[in-house]
Backbone as CSV, one residue per row, in Angstrom:
resi,resn,N_x,N_y,N_z,CA_x,CA_y,CA_z,C_x,C_y,C_z
1,MET,0.854,-1.176,0.000,0.000,0.000,0.000,0.896,1.234,0.000
2,ASN,0.534,2.187,-0.831,1.273,3.437,-0.872,0.450,4.543,-0.237
3,PHE,1.140,5.432,0.422,0.507,6.526,1.148,0.742,7.820,0.375
4,HIS,-0.354,8.422,-0.116,-0.252,9.563,-1.013,-0.587,10.892,-0.354
5,THR,-1.482,10.892,0.601,-1.951,12.134,1.189,-1.524,12.235,2.634
6,ARG,-1.048,13.404,2.977,-0.679,13.675,4.363,-1.540,14.807,4.888
7,LYS,-1.905,14.701,6.140,-2.698,15.739,6.806,-2.017,16.100,8.116
8,TRP,-2.041,17.373,8.418,-1.513,17.883,9.677,-2.695,18.053,10.600
9,VAL,-2.715,17.360,11.718,-3.836,17.426,12.656,-3.746,18.747,13.416
10,LYS,-4.791,19.565,13.269,-4.833,20.895,13.885,-5.875,20.912,15.004
11,PRO,-5.815,21.902,15.871,-6.762,21.964,16.998,-8.229,21.884,16.566
12,GLU,-8.570,22.456,15.422,-9.973,22.414,14.968,-10.407,21.020,14.508
13,ASP,-9.470,20.084,14.380,-9.777,18.712,13.974,-10.028,17.787,15.163
14,LEU,-9.931,18.327,16.378,-10.001,17.494,17.581,-11.407,17.391,18.155
15,ASN,-11.661,16.291,18.839,-12.911,16.095,19.573,-12.714,16.597,21.013
16,PRO,-13.760,16.535,21.840,-13.619,17.008,23.226,-12.568,16.262,24.055
17,ASN,-12.143,15.084,23.588,-11.117,14.318,24.301,-9.705,14.744,23.923
18,GLY,-9.593,15.685,22.975,-8.286,16.160,22.547,-7.610,15.278,21.515
19,THR,-8.386,14.366,20.903,-7.844,13.515,19.847,-8.587,13.799,18.545
20,LEU,-8.036,13.307,17.445,-8.624,13.541,16.134,-10.066,13.052,16.090
21,PHE,-10.986,13.920,15.685,-12.396,13.584,15.558,-12.568,12.567,14.432
22,GLY,-13.223,11.454,14.745,-13.404,10.389,13.768,-14.123,10.832,12.511
23,GLY,-15.106,11.715,12.652,-15.844,12.204,11.484,-14.969,12.973,10.518
24,THR,-14.038,13.738,11.050,-13.097,14.475,10.198,-12.209,13.501,9.443
25,LEU,-11.700,12.503,10.153,-10.842,11.513,9.514,-11.598,10.752,8.424
26,LEU,-12.851,10.384,8.690,-13.630,9.659,7.689,-13.906,10.518,6.456
27,ARG,-14.103,11.823,6.652,-14.295,12.726,5.507,-13.030,12.750,4.655
28,TRP,-11.869,12.840,5.309,-10.603,12.844,4.579,-10.410,11.535,3.811
29,ILE,-10.767,10.409,4.426,-10.623,9.103,3.781,-11.544,8.994,2.576
30,ASP,-12.814,9.380,2.730,-13.771,9.283,1.630,-13.303,10.128,0.446
31,GLU,-12.803,11.322,0.723,-12.320,12.187,-0.353,-11.101,11.573,-1.045
32,GLU,-10.149,11.095,-0.277,-8.952,10.482,-0.863,-9.318,9.240,-1.674
33,ALA,-10.209,8.418,-1.132,-10.583,7.172,-1.813,-11.341,7.436,-3.099
34,VAL,-12.252,8.403,-3.101,-12.995,8.678,-4.337,-12.074,9.269,-5.402
35,ILE,-11.101,10.075,-5.006,-10.133,10.594,-5.980,-9.349,9.429,-6.587
36,TYR,-8.930,8.500,-5.748,-8.221,7.317,-6.234,-9.097,6.538,-7.220
37,ALA,-10.376,6.329,-6.866,-11.298,5.600,-7.745,-11.505,6.338,-9.069
38,ILE,-11.673,7.649,-9.014,-11.868,8.453,-10.228,-10.667,8.305,-11.158
39,VAL,-9.473,8.386,-10.603,-8.262,8.273,-11.412,-8.157,6.867,-12.014
40,GLN,-8.445,5.836,-11.225,-8.342,4.467,-11.730,-9.380,4.177,-12.819
41,LEU,-10.597,4.707,-12.631,-11.670,4.405,-13.582,-11.744,5.408,-14.729
42,GLY,-11.047,6.518,-14.608,-11.046,7.508,-15.679,-12.377,8.201,-15.864
43,ASN,-13.126,8.350,-14.759,-14.455,8.954,-14.827,-14.691,9.723,-13.535
44,SER,-15.089,10.985,-13.662,-15.322,11.791,-12.458,-16.679,11.519,-11.815
45,LYS,-17.511,10.728,-12.475,-18.822,10.379,-11.913,-18.721,9.036,-11.196
46,VAL,-18.272,9.107,-9.953,-18.082,7.928,-9.110,-18.677,8.250,-7.745
47,VAL,-19.388,7.291,-7.152,-19.993,7.525,-5.834,-19.615,6.414,-4.853
48,THR,-19.610,6.774,-3.577,-19.354,5.808,-2.523,-20.574,4.904,-2.377
49,LYS,-20.372,3.598,-2.429,-21.458,2.627,-2.285,-21.447,1.962,-0.903
50,PHE,-20.250,1.651,-0.411,-20.158,0.843,0.805,-18.827,1.092,1.493
51,ILE,-18.860,1.168,2.807,-17.643,1.199,3.616,-17.825,0.148,4.706
52,SER,-16.882,-0.799,4.770,-16.977,-1.877,5.755,-16.625,-1.365,7.143
53,GLU,-16.492,-2.290,8.056,-16.134,-1.950,9.435,-14.915,-1.037,9.469
54,ILE,-15.006,-0.019,10.293,-13.930,0.932,10.478,-13.261,0.595,11.806
55,ASN,-11.974,0.298,11.748,-11.253,-0.123,12.937,-10.313,0.999,13.384
56,PHE,-10.729,1.721,14.438,-9.872,2.747,15.017,-8.863,2.048,15.930
57,VAL,-7.606,2.046,15.537,-6.559,1.317,16.235,-5.904,2.184,17.309
58,SER,-5.623,3.427,16.986,-5.024,4.364,17.926,-5.488,5.769,17.569
59,SER,-5.054,6.756,18.315,-5.529,8.112,18.066,-4.399,9.008,17.584
60,ALA,-4.792,10.186,17.126,-3.845,11.221,16.728,-4.216,12.483,17.498
61,THR,-3.241,13.314,17.770,-3.477,14.554,18.504,-2.941,15.738,17.708
62,ALA,-3.239,16.935,18.184,-2.807,18.152,17.499,-1.295,18.124,17.282
63,GLY,-0.892,18.469,16.085,0.514,18.482,15.722,0.988,17.231,15.020
64,ASP,0.223,16.134,15.146,0.598,14.904,14.445,0.433,15.087,12.940
65,ILE,1.274,14.421,12.204,1.129,14.348,10.749,0.713,12.925,10.452
66,ILE,-0.414,12.793,9.779,-0.915,11.464,9.436,-0.873,11.297,7.926
67,GLU,-0.860,10.054,7.489,-0.890,9.785,6.058,-1.918,8.711,5.763
68,LEU,-2.581,8.880,4.602,-3.654,7.986,4.188,-3.170,7.107,3.052
69,GLY,-3.324,5.802,3.228,-2.941,4.846,2.195,-4.177,4.195,1.606
70,ILE,-4.222,4.134,0.285,-5.345,3.532,-0.442,-4.772,2.561,-1.467
71,GLN,-5.453,1.429,-1.631,-5.036,0.472,-2.646,-6.254,-0.225,-3.229
72,ALA,-6.279,-0.393,-4.544,-7.351,-1.150,-5.206,-7.137,-2.636,-4.929
73,THR,-8.243,-3.316,-4.572,-8.143,-4.754,-4.303,-9.015,-5.593,-5.239
74,HIS,-10.015,-4.956,-5.874,-10.918,-5.710,-6.748,-11.609,-4.764,-7.727
75,PHE,-11.778,-5.218,-8.957,-12.536,-4.479,-9.964,-13.765,-5.290,-10.326
76,GLY,-14.955,-4.746,-10.031,-16.201,-5.362,-10.450,-16.598,-4.815,-11.809
77,ASN,-17.774,-5.173,-12.279,-18.258,-4.699,-13.578,-18.474,-3.186,-13.578
78,THR,-19.110,-2.671,-12.521,-19.373,-1.232,-12.417,-18.708,-0.621,-11.195
79,SER,-17.942,-1.416,-10.459,-17.394,-0.931,-9.185,-15.891,-1.157,-9.076
80,ILE,-15.342,-0.515,-8.068,-13.952,-0.731,-7.687,-13.936,-0.830,-6.162
81,THR,-13.192,-1.792,-5.650,-13.074,-1.983,-4.204,-11.662,-1.605,-3.780
82,LEU,-11.598,-0.841,-2.706,-10.329,-0.353,-2.184,-10.154,-0.782,-0.737
83,THR,-8.937,-0.726,-0.255,-8.630,-0.893,1.153,-7.881,0.353,1.611
84,CYS,-7.928,0.637,2.908,-7.348,1.878,3.407,-6.659,1.655,4.745
85,GLU,-5.561,2.342,4.929,-4.914,2.425,6.240,-4.497,3.870,6.458
86,VAL,-4.682,4.349,7.673,-4.196,5.668,8.073,-3.167,5.422,9.163
87,ARG,-2.040,6.100,9.051,-0.995,5.914,10.047,-0.321,7.245,10.371
88,ASN,0.373,7.251,11.491,1.157,8.411,11.894,2.406,8.436,11.012
89,LYS,2.647,9.551,10.360,3.764,9.660,9.420,5.111,9.460,10.108
90,ILE,5.277,9.975,11.297,6.561,9.914,11.981,6.801,8.554,12.635
91,THR,5.820,8.072,13.402,6.003,6.817,14.144,5.617,5.586,13.340
92,ARG,4.870,5.771,12.256,4.334,4.677,11.416,3.282,3.845,12.151
93,LYS,2.842,4.310,13.311,1.819,3.597,14.085,0.474,3.710,13.372
94,SER,-0.207,2.584,13.224,-1.517,2.559,12.562,-2.552,3.294,13.411
95,ILE,-3.356,4.109,12.764,-4.419,4.856,13.431,-5.777,4.252,13.110
96,LEU,-5.954,3.822,11.867,-7.254,3.306,11.421,-7.042,2.375,10.243
97,THR,-7.898,1.347,10.146,-7.915,0.496,8.958,-9.364,0.304,8.503
98,ILE,-9.533,0.222,7.207,-10.824,-0.123,6.599,-10.512,-1.170,5.540
99,ASP,-11.105,-2.344,5.679,-10.820,-3.428,4.741,-11.438,-3.206,3.372
100,LYS,-12.617,-2.561,3.341,-13.354,-2.514,2.079,-14.100,-1.190,1.911
101,LEU,-13.769,-0.472,0.849,-14.525,0.703,0.414,-14.914,0.443,-1.039
102,VAL,-16.193,0.489,-1.341,-16.669,0.196,-2.692,-17.205,1.475,-3.319
103,PHE,-16.744,1.761,-4.536,-17.201,2.913,-5.304,-17.798,2.428,-6.610
104,VAL,-18.865,3.093,-7.057,-19.572,2.692,-8.269,-19.365,3.752,-9.348
105,ASN,-19.064,3.275,-10.532,-18.900,4.100,-11.720,-20.276,4.439,-12.288
106,LEU,-20.528,5.711,-12.593,-21.829,6.141,-13.102,-21.733,6.672,-14.526
107,ASP,-22.856,6.550,-15.259,-22.932,7.165,-16.585,-23.443,8.595,-16.452
108,GLU,-23.678,9.259,-17.566,-24.118,10.660,-17.563,-25.470,10.848,-16.876
109,SER,-26.292,9.797,-16.840,-27.615,9.883,-16.216,-27.586,9.530,-14.730
110,GLY,-26.407,9.163,-14.217,-26.292,8.813,-12.811,-26.588,7.361,-12.507
111,ASN,-26.596,6.512,-13.528,-26.844,5.084,-13.347,-25.523,4.316,-13.346
112,PRO,-25.456,3.203,-12.603,-24.238,2.396,-12.632,-23.898,1.996,-14.063
113,ALA,-22.614,2.119,-14.402,-22.176,1.829,-15.769,-20.879,1.026,-15.744
114,PRO,-20.760,0.048,-16.646,-19.517,-0.715,-16.726,-18.331,0.218,-17.015
115,HIS,-17.207,-0.061,-16.371,-16.031,0.772,-16.581,-14.966,0.096,-17.432
116,GLY,-15.066,-1.215,-17.607,-14.139,-1.935,-18.477,-12.741,-2.141,-17.899
117,LYS,-12.523,-1.831,-16.649,-11.197,-1.984,-16.035,-11.119,-3.308,-15.287
118,THR,-9.946,-3.923,-15.325,-9.743,-5.186,-14.609,-8.517,-5.147,-13.713
119,GLU,-7.735,-4.080,-13.833,-6.536,-3.936,-13.013,-6.171,-2.464,-12.913
120,ILE,-5.237,-2.164,-12.023,-4.805,-0.785,-11.868,-4.205,-0.315,-13.187
121,THR,-4.765,0.760,-13.720,-4.291,1.252,-15.016,-3.489,2.539,-14.882
122,TYR,-3.658,3.224,-13.784,-2.897,4.447,-13.552,-2.183,4.283,-12.225
123,ALA,-0.882,4.187,-12.275,-0.111,4.036,-11.039,0.383,5.393,-10.582
124,PHE,0.074,5.720,-9.337,0.593,6.939,-8.742,2.096,6.750,-8.538
125,ALA,2.802,7.822,-8.354,4.252,7.733,-8.142,4.554,6.722,-7.043
126,GLY,5.323,5.722,-7.364,5.715,4.724,-6.376,4.772,3.536,-6.279
127,ASP,3.603,3.599,-6.934,2.669,2.473,-6.889,3.194,1.323,-7.740
128,ARG,2.833,0.153,-7.321,3.094,-1.031,-8.132,1.777,-1.766,-8.296
129,PRO,1.332,-1.950,-9.534,0.057,-2.669,-9.730,0.119,-4.082,-9.216
């Protein structure tokens, strides 16, 4: 898995416990994952269909730099399935894992449409299909 996006955890990203608010982290993950899906499928009309169990392993606090890793694991007829890990950039300690995020490719009318992809076709810098 390659880690493409880094985020600096700021005070406004924290919950009342002084750790990274889970909702903020999930928003960052959904955005990163859909961008990855759009690039892989070559279509900007892609929507989130499913996110499996979210496993919060550890927390992040203000000043931490975290990085989001996304990898394609399966190509369906109209979908792409990804996996995700978020970790602390400095310590490499895992913060969160998601085994399965499914995105659906849409046509101009907003209906699921075949994308014709069977493997990673666009490798980000450092990616290996």
